[in-house]
C-alpha positions, 0 to 999 in steps of 0.5 A, a space after each residue: 513256961 519261957 516267954 516267946 521271943 520279944 520284939 518290943 522295946 527293952 525299957 516301955 518306961 524310958 522316953 522311947 517306949 513313950 515316943 513309940 507309943 505315941 506313933 501308934 494310930 491304930 491298936 487292933 483287938 482280937 478275942 484270946 479265945 479265936 486263935 484262928 484270928 490271930 493271924 488276920 488280925 496281924 496282917 490288917 495293918 494296925 500298928 499294934 494287936 490286943 488279944 482280949 481276955 476281957 470282954 470278949 471272953 466269957 468267964 467260963 472261957 478264960 481259963 482256956 483262952 489264957 492257956 492258949 496266949 502263948 500261941 496267939 502271940 506266936 501267930 501274930 508274930 509270925 504273921 507280921 514280924 515285929 509287931 507289937 502285941 499287948 494283952 488286955 487283962 481283966 480287973 476282977 481277980 483273974 488280974 494277977 493270973 492274967 498278967 503272968 499269962 500275958 508275960 508268959 506268953 512274951 506279950 510287948 505289954 497288958 492293957 488295964 480296963 476299969 482303972 479307978 485309982 493309982 493303987 491299982 496301977 502300982 498293984 499291975 507294976 508289982 505283978 509285972 515285976 514278978 511275972 518278969 522275974 518267974 519268966 526270964 524277961 529283962 525288967 521293965 520290958 512289959 508296957 502299961 496302957 490303961 482305960 479309964 472307965 468308970 466315973 471313980 476312975 475319971 476322978 482320979 485320972 491325974 493321979 493314975 496317969 501319974 502313977 506307973 513306972 511302965 505307963 506309956 498310954 492312957 485312954 476312955 473306955 466311953 462305952 462302960 463309963 456311958 453305962 455308969 452315966 446312964 447315957 446312950 452313945 448312939 443318942 444325937 446329942 452324945 456328948 462326952 468331950 468334958 470326959 475326953 478333956 480330962 484324960 487327954 490332958 491327964 495323959 499330956 502332963 504325964 507324958 503318956 500317949 493319949 488315945 480315944 474316939 470322940 464317938 463310938 466304934 460300936 456301929 463298925 459298918 458305918 466307916 464314913 461316920 468313923 472317919 468323921 469321929 477319926 478327924 475330930 478325935 485328931 483335932 481334939 488331941 488324940 494320936 490314935 485309937 483302939 479298932 475293933 474290927 479290921 475294917 476301922 484300921 485303914 480308916 483310922 490310920 489315914 485320919 490320925 496321920 499327918 497330911 502331906 499338906 500338913 508336912 509341907 506346911 510344918 517345913 514352911 514353918 521351920 523354914 520361916 522361923 529359921 530365917 526369922 532368927 537370923 535376922 534377930 526376931 523369933 516371930 514372922 508372918 506365913 501365909 497370913 498368920 503369925 508363926 512363933 516358938 509355940 508353932 514351931 514345936 508342934 511343927 517338929 513333933 508332927 515332922 518327928 511322928 511322920 518320919 516315925 511312921 
């Protein structure tokens, strides 16, 4: 079976692939066994759509869902040209057939759940090499995003982040991790910031886009709570998050995006430092605060992200 026409970057492992991942604020799941939802998901405004073969598909329904991947990817792209499309594969015995089906369908990447070791990352890369060759896809085109969802994976997260030639993004699966830790994400004192910190540092240390939400997505109807969680998550260091319902997309997109005030301040920082450099110094006061080289670096990245978005 020949793949659908690709719309993604030629080499996700390149700096351009990672930079593109850093601009995605929202990635919306759609069940692979619900093809009638594909076009609606494409039009929800997310930066990417993830066709899910894992949690939303019962094991007995996987073969049919897998067989329909090409139609789902085509429907998404027909509804919104150029939209980034991924497939969440399974981490069990179906991994190889899921990866092959994702490449055959023309997906831009795969989201790999329950990653517990760098060996799994290498295995996925090798499966993608084989699938791209089998289906006539340019080598290295298919990107990889990784979900760390278990204590074992969390303990190996730095090695996991460093392992893949195709990896562009890393995230924490809080629901599965909470289940293994026997804690309730709905509890008032729920706090997994220590785990988020490990994932965030591993992602940044190895040049990956960190996606995540400090709270939970389960109560998708409580949009004010989601907005607060997203604002905290952006302040924590995340650049975007997954979505399980179209209603979450605009909330997360706005919360993770630079505000007009932030853009204005970033421009003021660069202008002030430019004047300071002409005067022979690398630091200057702006609005009662010292501005120096690290702040200039953050300002440039914020402006670049705002422009790309």
